[in-house]
N, C-alpha and C positions, 0 to 999 in steps of 0.2 A: 645378150650383152647389151646394156643401154649403151647410148652415145649421146654425148655432153659437150657442148660446144661455150666459149663464151660468147658468145654473139648471136644473137635471133638470128633462124637460118629457116628458110622453106625446105621443104624437103619434098622435091620430084622423085617420082615412080619408080626409076631404075636406081635413086640413091636408096630407097624404103629396100630393095630387095636385097641391095648390099649389104644392110642392117639387117634383116632378116637372116642372110647367110653367113653374118659374124654370131650368130645365135646361134644357128645351126653349129658352126663351128666349135663353140663354148658347149654345150651339150655333148658333142660327142668327146670332145675332149675329155671329159669329165670321166669319174669312174663308175657312175653310174649313168648308162646313155641310151635313153630311150627313144630309140632313133631308128624305128621300123623302115624296111626298103621292099619293094612289092618288087615279084619275083625274083626272090633271095636264092643264091647257088651256093650261100656259103656255108658248110657244115660246121655247129658250133655244139662246144658241150659245155655245161656247165659245172660240171661234177655235184648238182644237186642230188643225186640219187641217193639212197638207201646201203648201198653196196659200192665197196669200191670200183675202179673202172682200169686202173692204172696195172696193168701185170708185169709180174717179173720176168726180166730176159736173162741175157747172159752176163758174166761179170769175169772180169782174170785180177778180182782182189778179191780176198777175202773179207766178208762183210756179213754182218748179222741184223737183222729186220727186226726190231724190236717193237716198234708199232706200226701199222698201216689201217688207217680207220679213216673213216667222215670227221671233220673236226666245223660246229657250229660257231665255233668263239674267233676263231682268224679265219677270213675270205676277201677276196677280192672283190665280188659281189654274191649276195644275198643268195640263197640262204647258207652255203655250204661250201668248204672248199675238201681237197683229198689231203690226208696228212700222212709224212714218212716220215721214220725214226729210225735211222743205220749206223751202225758202229761200223766201221772198218780198218782195215788193216793200212799199214804204209806200203805203196806203190814203189815199182823200183826203179819205172819206166815214166816217160811223159804220156805213153799212151794206154793209163788206166782207164778202166772204164767200169761201169756198173749201171746196167739197162735198165729200164722198165719201159714198156712200150704203149699205144693206145693206137688199135687199128680203127682206119678211117674210111672213107666211101673213097671210090677211085677217084685220083685227081688227075686227070690229065695234066704233062707236063707244058705249059705254054707260058710265052712272055707273063701274062697278066696272075700265075699261080703264085700264090704266099700262104703261109701258115705262121702261126703264133700262139705262145700259151703264157700264160702268167705266171709266175711264180718267187714265193719268198720263204727265204731259209737263211740260219742261222752262222750259213758258212756260204763263201764262194766259192765260182769252177762248175755250176750246171751247165749243161750244152743241151739245146735244142739240136737232135738231126731229124734226119727221117730216111725211109727205107724207099729208095726209087726201083719200081719195077722196069724190065724191058721184057714184054712178053714177044717179041722175037726173035729173042736169044735163050739157049739154054748156059743151066751153070752147069760148067764139066762136074764139077766136083757131086753136082745130084741133077743127072739128067730129067728125072721129072719134073725138075722145077725151074721156072723162068730165073735170067739171070736176076741178081739184086743188085745194090749199091747203097751203101749210108755216105750224105751228103750233113754236112754239118753248117751248124746255124749260131748265133747271138751265144754270149758266153753270158752266166748271171754273176753281177759285180755289185750290188748294192744291198750288201747284207743289213739282213733284218728289215726292208723292204719290200715292197710287191715291184717289181719289174716284168716289164714283158721282154720274151724271148722270142724273136720271130726270124724265119728263114723268106728269105726275098731274093730277087734275080738267080731262080734254079735253073733255069738251062744252062747261064755262063757256071753257076758251082755243078751241074753235071759234067760240063765240058772239062772243067777241073779234071776229073776223076776217069772220065774216057781212055785216055793214056797208059792207067793202069789196069784199065778192063781188055783194053786191048792187047795187052799183055797178057792179062789171064788166057782168053781164047783163044789169042794164035790170029787174030786178023781184026777188021773194022768192027765194031758194032752197030749194028742195025738198031736203030733207039728210036725208030718210028713206034709210035702209041705209048711211049714211056708215060708211066702214071707213078703217082706216091700212093701207096697204101698203108703206109705206117709213120707213126711220130715217136721219137724214141728221144726218150731223158736220159743224160747221160748223166748219172745221181754221185757220180765221186767229186767229193770237198776236199781230198786229203785225209789223214790219219785222224782217229776219234769220233764221235760222235757229232751227227747234223739232225737238226728238224728242218724239214721240208713242206709247203704248202705249195699245192697245184690245182687250179684256178682257171677257168674264163680260156678254155680251147677253142681254136676257129683254124679253118682249112679252106681255100676254095680259089676257083670255083670249081665245084667236084659233079659227078655224075649221079643222077637222079638212081636213087637205091636199085629200083629192077634191072638199070641199064649197067649199075656197076656188080651186078652179079651176086649181092649181097646185100647187107642190112648195114648203117652207117656205126660203126663202134664194135662191130662184133665179125669175126671170122668167116669167112664164106664158107659154107659147107657146114659148120657147125649145126645147124638145127638140120632135122628132116624135114621133108616137102613139107606142107600140110599142117605142122604140128605150129602151136600156139606160139607167136614170138616172143623172145624174149624170158621163157621159162617161167617156172610156178612165182608168183611174186611172193613180200611176206607179210605187206601189211594187211593187215584183216580191221576189216569195220565193223560194227553196230547200233544197235538201237536201243537206247533204254530208257521209261520215263522221260521222253521228252526230249532226248540228249542223246545227242552221235557221240560215238567213241571210235577212237583209232587207236589200235595196238594197246588198247584199256587204259587208254587217257580221253577225257573229255575233249570234242572236237569240234572247233568256230570256223565254219569250212566258209573260204573267198573264193567262190568258184569265178571263171568267165567262159564266156560262152567263145572256143575258136572260131575266127574270124578272117583268119590270112594275117594277123599279128605272130610275127618270131615268138617261139616259145619260150626264149631263153631273156627275150624283152620283157612279156610278161610274169617270167619267175621271178625277172629283178623287179617289178612293180609290185611283190608280195603274195601274188594269186599262190594257192598252196592246192586247187579241183579244177580242172579242167573240162568242161562241157563240150562234147563230141559227138556229131551224127553217126549214125550205124554206118554209113560211107564212107567216113573217114581215111583218109589215105594210109598206108602201112606205115609209111615214112614218117607221119606228124606223129603216130602211136608210139611208134620204136622210140622217137626223137622224146617223147613223153617220158614213155617207161624210162630211158637213160635218165635223163632230170627229176626224177623222183615224184612227176605230179601224182595226186589223186585223180584217177578219170571218173566223170560222171557220163556213161555212154547212154544215148537215145537208142530206146528201140525201134525197130523199122515197122511194126504193125502189133497190133493188140487181135487175140484170138476173139473170134465169135465167141457169144455167150455159151453155146451148145456144139458137141461135137461133130460137124457133117463134113461130107468128101473136099466139099469146099474150102476148106483151115488146112488140107494139104499142104500148099504155099506158104502161107500164113506159119504153120511151124518148120517148115524147111528154112524160112529165111530167122526165124525165132536158131535153132541150132546154129548156123551160121552164123548169129549174133553174138552169142556165147564163147563160140569157140574161139572169135575172133580178140575178144577183150579177157578171156580165161586168162592169160600172160600179163594183165593191167594189174595196179593195186584199183578195185575199183571202189569207189567210195560209196556210191548206191548204183543202183540198177534204174534208171529212169525209161518209166512208162509213157511219156509223154506229156504235151502240155495242150491245157484247154481242155481238161476233160468236165464233162458235167454228168449230171446224176444218171442219165439213160447207159452211159457206160461203163458203168460199174462192176455190173458182173464181166464185161470184157476184159476190164482190166484186171478182176481178179483172177479169171480164169489165165491171161497171160503171166501175174504173177507165180500163179501155181507151177507153171510149167518149167519157166525159169528155175524156180525154188528145185526142182530136183536136182538141177547141179551144182548150185549154190547155196546152202542150208543156212548159210551165216549173214550174210549181207544183206542189208535192207533194201526194202526197194520204197521210187518216190510216185510220185504224179503232179503237174501242176494244175490245179484243181481251178475250176471256175463255180461249181456250184456241187451240193451234196456234202461237204463237207465231213459231215457226220458218219455217212455211209464211207466213205474213203479212209477216215482214221481210225474205224477199226480193223481196218488188217493191213494198212500201209505203213509203213515205219517212219515217212517224211511226207508231209503236204506241203505244198505251195501253193503262193497265188498272186498275183501279181497284174498291174495294169501300166500302163503308161503317160504320168500326168502330166509332163512337161510340153510345151506349147499349146498345153491344151486349157479349155476353162474351169478345170477342176485345181480348187487352191491347194495349197500345200497342208492348209488343215485338213482340208478335206480329206484328202489321200490317206494322212494319218488315223480320219476316220475310216475310211474304208480298209485300212489295213487292220486295227483294230477289229473292226466288225468280222472278218473274214476268220482272224485267229479266236474269236470269241464262239464261232458256230463249231469250228473243230474241239475236236477233246484234245487233254493235256499228255494221252500217252503218245502221241504223233509228234515230230519234231516239226516244227513250223519255220516254213522259209519263205523268200520271196528273190523275184528277180527285181537289181535294180536299173532302171533307165539310163542307159551310159552310149543311146546312139540317137542319132535321128532320125525319128520313123518314117516309114513307104510315106504316108502323105504329105509330110513335112517336106521329105525331098523331093516330091516330085510336083507337088502344088505350090510348095512358098521358096524353095530352092531351086525349083524348075529342073532339075539333073534326073536322065532315065539311064535305065538300060549300064546304070555303074560308070555313069559321065561324072568327070572331075570338075570341082569347082572352081571359081577365078577367085572367090574370095571366101576368108572364112566361114563358117558353119559351127553350129552349137551341139549336142549343149555346152552349159558350161561346167566348169570342174567343181565350182562351188553350190552347183544344183544338183548334181552328181553325191556331193559330199553332205548335202541336205537330207537328201531321198537316202542315203545309205542309212545315217543317223536318226529320220526316223522309224524306218524299218528296225533297227535296232532297239529304239527303246519302246516299239511297240511291243518289244518280245520276241522277233525273230532271232533263230538257233543260227542262221546261215545265213549267206547272201549270195547271189548269183550276179553277176554283174554282166546284163545283154549289151554286148558290143554287136558295131558295126563293120563294113569293108575300110569307113573312112578310118578306125582306129589306126588300122597298119600305116596310114599317110604320115610321113611327116611332118606337115605342115597343117592338118586337120585337127590330125589326135594327138599330137604330144603332147597340149595342155591336158587332156584327160589324163592319159597315162600320167604326166607327172602329179596330177590330183591324187588320183588313184593310189600312185607309192606311198604317198604320207598318208592318206587313209589308212590304208590296209595296215601303215606300221601302227597307226592308233590305235585300231581293233585290234592286232596283237597284243598291243602291251594291257588293252581292256579286257581280254578273252578271261583269264583268271573268275574276273568277277562276272562277266555274263555266263560262264559256263555252270553254272550252279545247276540242279534238276529243275524242270518247267514247272512242277507243280509246289518246289519249293522256293519260289523266284515271285515276289508282288511288286507290280507296278503300278506307281500312283502320279497322276498329272500336278503339276504344283503352278499357281500365280507366281510372277516375279511383277516388279515396280515399272514395269515397259511393256504395254499392254500387246508388242507385238514379239516377245520371247515367252514362251510356255517352259515348262523345266519337266523332263521326265523324273521321278526318281523310284530306281531298280535294286530292289535290296536283294543281294544275293548272300552265297554262305562265307565269302573272303573278304568281303565290303558291301559299301553300298556306294552305287554310281549316280550322280546327278548329273543329267544332260540338259541344260538350258540351249533350245533350239530357237532359231530364229523361224519366226510363221507370218511374215508380214503379209500383205494381198499382194498378189504378182509375181509372185517371186520364182513362178512354174514359168513367168515368160522372161523374166529378165533378172536375175537377182539384186535385191536390194544391197544398199550399201553394208547394213546390217553390224553396223559395229556400233557400240555403247560407251561413253567412257566408263561409266559402271551401272551394273545392275544388283538390285537387291534379292534374295528369296528365300523365305523360310522353310529351312528342313526339319520336317516333323524327327521326334524318335531317333536322333540319333545317337550313339551306341557313348559310351562313357570310354573316353581315353582314344575315340578316334579323329582324327585330325583329316581334315579337306584336302587331298593332293592334286593340283590341276595338271594334267598331262599331256605332252609333248612328245614325238619321238625326240627332239633333241634335246628335251629337259623336263622333269617333273620341277613341279613348285608346290612348297607349304603353304598353305593359306591359314593357317593356323591365327594368324594375329589380325586376319580379314572375319572371323569367325566371333559372333558374340551371342551368349543363351539368353532369349527371350521367352515369353510365355508363348507355347503352341509351337516354340523348339528352337534350332539354332539359325539365327540373322546370318548369312553369309553373304557377303557384297563382293561381287567379281569385280573386278576393274577390265578395264580395254576388251569386254567383250565382243567376238567376232565371228558371227553366226554359229558357231558351235563351241562350247568350252566343256572338257569332258572334263567331272572331279570326281574324284573317289574318297569315298572315307573310309579309312583305316585305319587298326591301329598294329598292323603287322610291321613294326619296324625292328625285329631282329634280322641276324644275318641271309637268311632264306627267307625273307620275308615279300612282299609285294613291292615295296619299296626298295630293297635292295637289287632286285631284278628290275625295277624300271632303272633304275642307275646304272646297272650293266647293261642294260639297254641301248640307254642313251651314248652311254660308250662307244659302243661296238656302230652304230647307227647313226649317232647326231652328225656327223659327218655330213653324210648321203644325206641323211632328212634335211639339212640346211642346203646343201644345192640340189636337190629335189626344188625346195621353195624360191630357189634363186630363180633358178630354169623355167619355173613354174611362172613364177613374175616376168620374165623378159618374154615367154610367150606371149603372154594375157596381154602384155603393152602394145605387140605387135599386131595382134588381133583386133584389139580397140581399136587402136591409132587407124588400122586400114580403114572401117567403118565410118568413124569420122571425119578422115580425111573429104568421102565420097558424100557424106552428109554435110560438110562446111564447104564443097564446090556447087552443091546446090541451096544454099542459105540456111542451114538448119546450125544453130552454133547453140552451144550451151556456155552459156556465162563464165567467165573465168576456168574453160579449158585449159590454157596454156599453163596457167598454173598447177593447176592438178597435175599435167602430165610433168609438170617438173618435179612436185613433191614425189611422183611413181619414183622418178630418175634417182632423186636424194635417196631417197629409202633404198631402192636397189644399191647405190653406191656404199651405203653404209654399211648394208650386207655383206659387199665384197670385202669390205675393208676389213668386218669383223670375222668374217669367212677365212684372209688370208694370214688373222691374228689369232687362229685357234677357238674363238668364242663361238661355238656353230650354236647355241642357244639365242643369242643374241642375233648371227645372223639371220636364224630362220625367224626371228620374229619381224627381225626389219624387212625381210621381203615380203612377209605376209602385210606389214604394215603398207609395202607398196601396191599390192593389190588393189585397197582402198579406193584410193583417186580414180582409180581406172572405174568400179562399179560405178561412183559417183557419177559419170563422165555417161554410163553406159547408162543408169539409170533415169539420168536428166532426159537424157534425149528420149527414151522409151516415153516419160511423162508427158512430155510434149505432144509425143504423136499421138496418145491415146487420149490427150486432154478434151477433146470433142469427140468422143465414142463413146456411144453407150454401155460398152464394154470394148474391152480389147480386144477379142475374138471376130468383132466386127470389120475388121479388115484381116486378110488372111496374112498379112504381113509385119502385121504389128506384132505376134507372137512372139517375138526374136527380136534382140539388138541387132542382130547380122542380116534382117530384111526389112530392118527400116528405111535404106534408100529406095527399096520398090515402094514401100507402104508410102512416103510423100509423093513417088508418082503418080501412085493410084488417087492419093489424096485429091492434086492437082488434077485429074482430070475429073475428079467427080465436081471439084471446086465449078468445071467449066462444064458442067451438065446441069438439067433440071428433070425429075422424075415426071412420068408420064402417067396416067392413067393404069392405076392396077389390072393386069392380066389374071390374074388370081380369082376362078368364079368360086364363087360362096364362101369368099373368108369373111364375110360378115355376120353368116351365122344365121339368115334373116329365111323364116318358114315361108316367105312369100303371103299369100291370102289367108293361110291356115292361122287357125289360133295354136298356142304351145299350149298340152295338155300340163297339168301341175307336177305331175313326172318328167317332163318335156319328150322327146320324141328320140329315137336311134339318130346316129351321124350319118347313116348309110343314106337318110332323107334327104342331105344335099347331094346332089348328083358330083357324083366322083371323087367323093370325100370316104374313107374308110379307115375299120379301127381294127388293130389287132393285139390282140394280150398273150402274154406267156408268165408261167409262175410255177414253181415248185411248191411254195409255201400256202399257208391257210390263210384267204384275204378271198372278199368281195370285191368286187370293181364294177363300174359302169363308165359308159363314154355316150354322151348327147348331148345334145340340144336343149337347152333350159330357158327359161324366161329371163331375161336381164333385172325384170324390177326388183328394187330393194338391193341390185348389187353395185350402184353407183356410191364413189365413196362421198362420205360424211364430211363436210368442211366446218371442222368447230373453229368458233368464232374467237378471236384472239381476245383475251384477257391483257387490260389496260395495264400498263407497269404504273407503280405510285411510287414516287421518288420523294424522300423526305425534305421536312423544310427546307427551301433556300434563304439565304439571306438577301433579303428587298424585293421577292418576289413571291407569291402568292404560290401554296402548293397545287402541281396539275399533275393530272397522269400525263405521261410522253409516251407519244406514237411510235410503234417497232417501224424498222424499216421496210419489212413485208406486210404491212397493214394495207388489205387491199388485192395482196397478188393471190391466185387463184392457180392451184398445181395443175397442170397438164391431166386431161381425162379423156380416155376415149367418148364418142358421140355411142354411149349407148342405144342400139337399136332393140328391136323388142325378147332377141335371143342371143346367147353365147355359148361357148362349147365351155362343158365341165366334164372334168376327168376326176375319179373319186377312186378310192383304194380307201376298202377296210378291213382292219386283221380280224378273223373271227375268233369267236373264243377257243382258247386252247380247252381239251379234253383232259378230265383226271382220271386215274386210276379206276374210281368207282363209275365212270360214264360220266357224270354229273359237269356241267361247264365250269374250272377251274380260270383262276385268276392269268389275267395275260400275261405273258413274257415280256421281258422289254431288249429280248432276241433281235436282232437286224435281220431285214428280208434276204432271202438267199437267193432268190430270182422271181423279180414281181416286177412286170415290164406293160405299162398299159399306154397305147401309142396311137393318135389318127393322124391318116396321111393325108394330104391333098393329093387333088388329081395334078398330074405333070402337067407343066405349062410348057409348048414351045417356041421356040425363040431363036434367032440367027446364035451359030455357035459365036462367042466372042463377046456377047450383047453385056455390058453391064447393070448390073440388076441393085436397085434395093428391096431388100427384106424385109417385113417390120411386122410387129404383131405386139399385142395388150397383155398382160401378165397379171393374174391377183389369186396370191392363196391368203385365206382370210386367216388360217395358222398357219405354223411351222410344217412342214413336209419331215416326217419324223422315220425312223429305221432304215433311213439310208442314207452315204455321201454325197448322190448326187441330183437327188429332189424334185424336181421339174426342166426338161429340159426341151428347147425350142432351136431348132434347129434344118438346115436345107441340106440335101442329099451331094451338093458339090463338094463343100468342106466338109461334111459327115459331122457325127457326133463330138469327133475331139473339139471343135470350135462351137458347138454349140452355146446358148444362152442357158446358164446352168443356174438353176436359185432351189434353198431350202426354203427361200418365205420372203413375202414383199412388205410384211409388216400390214395386210391385210389392207393395203391400196393399189391401185392399180397403177402397171410400171409398164413401157413403152419401149421395143427395144428395136433397131436397126442394124441391119446386116449387110456388106455390100458383097458381093459374089458375082464371078464372071460365067456366064453360059458354058458348060464343057462341049465336046467337039460333036455328045451326041446330042445337043440342041436341046435336052429337055433340063427345067430344073423343077424339084417339086420340094414340100415342106412335111415335116414331122413335129408334131406337140406330142409328149410323154410325158409320164408321172411314174416315179419309179420306187416311190416310199408310201407312208401310211399318211394319210388327206386328201384335202379336195383344192382343186387349180381350175383358173378359169382362163379362156382365150378369149380374144375379141378384136373385130378388125384387120384380121390378119394380108397382109399384105405382099403383092411380086411387081412391082413398078420398074419397069425399063428406065433407063437414063440415057436421055437422050442430048447431045449437046444444044447448047444455044447461039444465038449470034453474037458475034463479037463485041463487048462492051456491055451486053446484057445480061450477062452470070456473073459471078463474083469473082474476086482476084483469084487467079489461080497459083497460089504461093501460100505457102504457111503461113499461122497463126503470127500475129507481128511479135506479139512476145518470145516470140520464136526465131527473129529472125533479129542481125547484125549483120553489118558488111561482109563480103564475102571474102576476106584477105587470105594470106596463107597462113598455114599453121607453122606457130610458130615452136618455139625452143621445146625438145623432144625430153 
């Protein structure tokens, strides 16, 4: 929650932590609390399974069970609850009971033990009870069993509302029963080792019929499943040793026509990699499939089965391409793998990630082996290349890369996804991993945390970035998404904003699924321009409607998301079906934009007001009772309140994280003009959201909470713009790739300003041949001592890397044409000089030689053996690179890496183009170009020599075209004498008096 005071105030660090604590309390108090905890010992069950979990027990009242099922219409938290409809007679005494129970892991009786369950009913009187087991005592009536007793907790009183029934102060409750038990056994009761193993609900609510819903049960601390002697939620000894846990599952998946089906219905999966976040939290966030490793613990798998997860288990090994004696261990591993997951609802069998063309035979053999046991479910692999080969036998094909914090623009990421999809066939389901984590290189080199250490300050990615990546993937035609999460997602401070953002995202995707689930071959995708240069719209035509996805693809959003909000945008949508109205989709409310659509030549011109990063819009004429619009409105009624709560909590968390970094930057003298006012705007929007939420106006609360994010994005982006203003490319500084690392960037900036470059220590970087002449076709790069070339491809290409003559490669300076201004009063006509007249753009001092990399696509061969017209298919795996010799310097030395690059024409058939990078930060922070418009461009990178004491450079070409490099340097930066260097401070435009941070 935001705090608001009448007078401006300075926020010291301790008070900020109090504010954060208040935010956490708000989130915990909400009905949808995405606050995971490390080392959790609380057993939870969300009643999200396909089958009922409560078991009917004893009753001393005549009762008829009319209904006992899973209900997805009324639940405390998504996706479902357990529902009972009971009709009972009038009881003759006060001790009437109708027991339904749930077996739990052993929960040792301590002062910390508590239990609870959420209940809603049409009548009052339901009681929560628990069975206490005394293992040191035997039951006189059943000598083979230990002594037990029932203790009683809360009673349900809020008819028609969800109420949590709890059991607390359990040792005291047991103490009240000890005299009765002592009388029963004739001596003092030995309560050593007492534990609870069953929660019992007394569902007697008086005579007549009552509807009862049960959801979100918890008890703890509990013992680990192995220590408890059984599996949570089941009775010990119910299964035979070694048998698959949970019994046979009922949900069957299959693949057909580029689409997944579960229980015969099209299925757009939203999977998440399990990295420690509690499963009930992930379930509440709207995920429906859980990606687990082959060695996942039995307790996690059992919990996933109980909560109704579809499971995607990763295979432990791939069988060799041919049968040998060495494959016995692999076969045994696969046998155990299948047995382990045969009792789960498997969405598809995952045969591994990073698969390349050379592994096709091994992957095929692994699939064939598992297929002997499972003849129905599909198989998938995350593929790097060889898409056509894998598409012939795998039911699903995945492809992924991590664009966040790298030099790959979101528009380039879109192109890369589209290219990978074009390489695969329509037969297979195409899916991708969405980056939802801070990659290892970022954690270790930028955030400077190793071995799972915690951070002192916030980290990324931003929820807005995850949202953009997901919708880019959907816009390119992906039929399912996996979210690659890290261990920090389970942290209540660093990952909660991403969880809240994904909860909103998953809700939207669930609403859009009916349109997205058309067969792949029957679905067409078209990209449209809008009247804003940074907003492109994907048009996806499905069988039940047409989805329009306007997306913000502005530059630099992979580093720090831009505000991305526009008052209005216009887009012309071609071939809109007659009678189809545009509907704007959100989990809190749907809005018809019929009045904003006008028929024009070429299509329907749609005006979208208050555009914000992504605006999903569906054209549909399904207005009937069971049509899309009715389904969306039902969804809003069910989940609008939760969506508004998620959006408000997300705004609160982003406010806190933004302010934390802003305060540090302000202490360093780096300010955003008007930041105080922007923070006030965020506060006011959040207050408006809270007021609307209290009034039950959840759609307005949702919108106001999203508005609260825009001033925060403006502050973050302005800070980032200041930081990169003097850099040739944002990746020049490893700390400028994220808002959260900008304080470290300014520390590096000041250090650089106090230094000057020494002579380059990289030999051969000028590519001069010495006294020898350069032949017409150049000479190999290996002629330059220490320099080497490497090449890899599976494409039909010709490549060349060498040193060529620099003659005719200098930029041509075109003469400026005078601007003629028309007749002036009292003055003769004359040409007006341009401001840039006389300016000579920078260019390298070309010697006799430059490095040239060239890739040409070979002519395709037709069926008759003759050359065929070349195809526009992207290159699948082509990498031509030249590497410099390593340079040795003391570890920690600050260096400036630089080089000149020129491409006569744009590089084609690739999203990466030309790369120039060092081995300290690697390819993620490379200079990445698809063209230089035929001009030489110089780039500088600032790096620190690692502990190895070595640094080297790589120049690479990944697509069709030509790239030239020259004057490549590695220059140590050495401190200058006091007063001789530049002022060690941020640019003057970025500096304001370093005062306190005002009204928040």
